[in-house]
N, C-alpha and C positions, 0 to 999 in steps of 0.2 A: 593316887595310882595304887593298885593292890597287887602285891607281888607274891608269887608262890615258890618259895625256896625249897627244892629238892636236894638235900645234902644228908649223908649219912653219919658224918662226923659231928656230934652234938656240939663239941666246943666250937668248932668254926661255925656251925650253923647258929649258934647263940651269940657268936661275935657279930655275925652279918645281920641278924635279927635286931640286935640293940642298935647297931650303926644305921641301918636303913630306917629304923623307926625314928632315930634322932634326926634324919633328913625329912621325916614328915611323911614317909611311906607307911602304908598299911601292909602287913607282912604276915603270911602263915608260913610256918615251916614244917615239913614231913620228910621222913628218913628212908622211905621205900618207893618203888615204882607203884606198888599197889596202892599205897597211901596217896600217893600223886594223883592217879586215876580217879580215885574215889572222891578226892577234893575237887578236881577240875569238873567232875560231873555234878558236884552239889552247889558249887557257888562260882560267881563270874570273878575271873582275873584278868588282869591287865597284860602281865608278862610273868614269864617264868624264867627262874634261874635253876640250872639242871647241873649236878654233878654226874659225872658218869660212872664213878664206881660205886654203885648201889648194891646192898647186899642181897636183894632178891632177883636182880638181873642188871645187864648192862644199860646204862642210861641212854646210849645209842639205840638199843632196841626199843625202848619206851618211846624216844623221840620219833622213830620210824613209825611207829603205831599210831602216834598222835597225828602225824602228818598224813598217815594214810586214811584216817577218818576226816580229813579236810579241816581239821583244826588250825586256823589261820594265827593263833596267839603267838606273838613274839617270843621266841626262846633265846635265851642267852646262856651258852654252856661254860661253865666255870669249873676248869679241871686242871689237875697237876701234869696230864699228858702233853707235853710240850711239843711232840715231834711233828713236823710239818705234816706228816700224812694223817695224823690224828686231827689236826685242825683241818685240813681240807676234808675229811671224812665226816667231820661234824657239820660243816657248811653245807656239804652235799646232802647229808641226811635230812636237812631242813632247819638246822639252827640259823639264827639271824645274827648272831655275834659269838664270838668265842674268847674268853679271857682266861689267862693262865695264873695259876696260884703259884707263889703268893702274889697278891694284888693290892693295890691301894683302894680304900673304900671309896674316895671322892671319884676315881675313875669309874669304878662300878654304878655308882649313881647317876654319872654323866652319861654312861652307855645305856642304863635303863631309861632314861629320860630321852635319849636320842631314838631308842627303839620305839618308844611310845609315840615320839612325835612323826617318826615315817610312818608308823601304823594308822596315825590320825591323817596323813596326807599332807603335813606341814613341813616347810623347809626350814624354818626356824622354831625356836622354843616359845616364843612369846606368841600369846594367842590376842589377837585384837577383836573386840565385839563392840561396835558402836564406839561410845566414848569409854568403854571398859579394856583396859590394858593388864594382862596377866602373864607372869613369867613362871611357869611351873617349877622349873629348876632352881630358881632363887626364892621362890615362895613371896614374890612382890606383886601386889596388886595396885594399879592406879586407876582413878576414875577423874575424867576431865583433866589428866596430869597430876592430880593430888593423890599422894600415897594413902593407901586404905589399909588399916592393920585388921587381918582375918585370923582367926585361930587356926591350928593345923587342919581340924576336920571340916571347918567352913571353907578353907582353901581347897581341900580335896573335894567337897562337894560342888563347889563351883568349877573346877576343873573338870569333874565328871559331866556335868550339864553343857559346858562349853564344847567339849569334844564330842557330844552327841550331835552337834550342830542342828539343833532344833527338834530332834526326835525327842519323844516322851520316854523318859525312864521311870519304872515303876519304883515304889518305896524300898521294895527289896534290892533291886538293882543298885540303887544309891546307897543303901545300908551295906551291901558288898563292897563299895568303894571305900567306906568310911571305918568299917570293924573288921578284926580278925576274928578267929575262933576263939581266942582266949578272953574276949570282952563281952560283959554283959550289957544289952543293949535296952534302956529304959524305953517305954512304949511310947513317949513322946519326944524321943532325943531327935529324931529327924525334923519335926516340927519347929523344935526350939532351934536347931541349927538353920533352918529357912528363914525363920523370923529374924535372927541375927543379922543374916546376910542382907535380907530387905531393908533392915533399918540401916545398915551401913552403906548399901548400894542404891538403894531406892526401892520402892514397894513392887515396881513393875519388872524387876530385874528376873525373877522367878514367876513363871505362870503355873498356877494350879490347874490340872485338867482333872476335873472332879471324876473320881472313880476309877482313874487310870494313873496318874503319876504327875511328874513335873517336867518343865523345860524352860530353857531361857528363853526370854521373850524381849530383852533389851533390844531397842530400835537405835538406829544410828542418829546421832544428834549434831 
């Protein structure tokens, strides 16, 4: 899961950034509405965490503008504005969830996974695909009931492919799911991750569509 965090308080942003990365999420942090729009136009994100008190404009205006463009990206408002009318206004403006500061990091992570699950049309966290069973929230993978140890990036790559439900994802789309702006990406990094997944789960788990990208191809067994 790639998260865009829009938070102007650098201390809070750093704490969230470190915490979410420790939970295996890929996170970029920006501090203004302008930076947020530039980021969303440049890379694919799965979910947005939005503070309302941004220095260049109110976060509610940014949210309204994104929704006016039919951007269906899940948005969780993270704010100290605790009045009922603020929460109602945020949800009516297009937010999918509203969490008050201060908050518990585990609750934030659980809410992010719930947003992504609903966006993918699933009623439960667990993804089942043939003999493969994956729980993104717990970071657990089972093949024919046997636990499989995947690295954080291998897990993120597999989740991205499974949630695509057979659609082909380009190398750039997959890299967006694995790396944030602060990380340097080696030219063969994606191929290495795919090689490791195939070695652990079977050569046919990921199909290469030459010149286009990759998709999950495992069939029920």
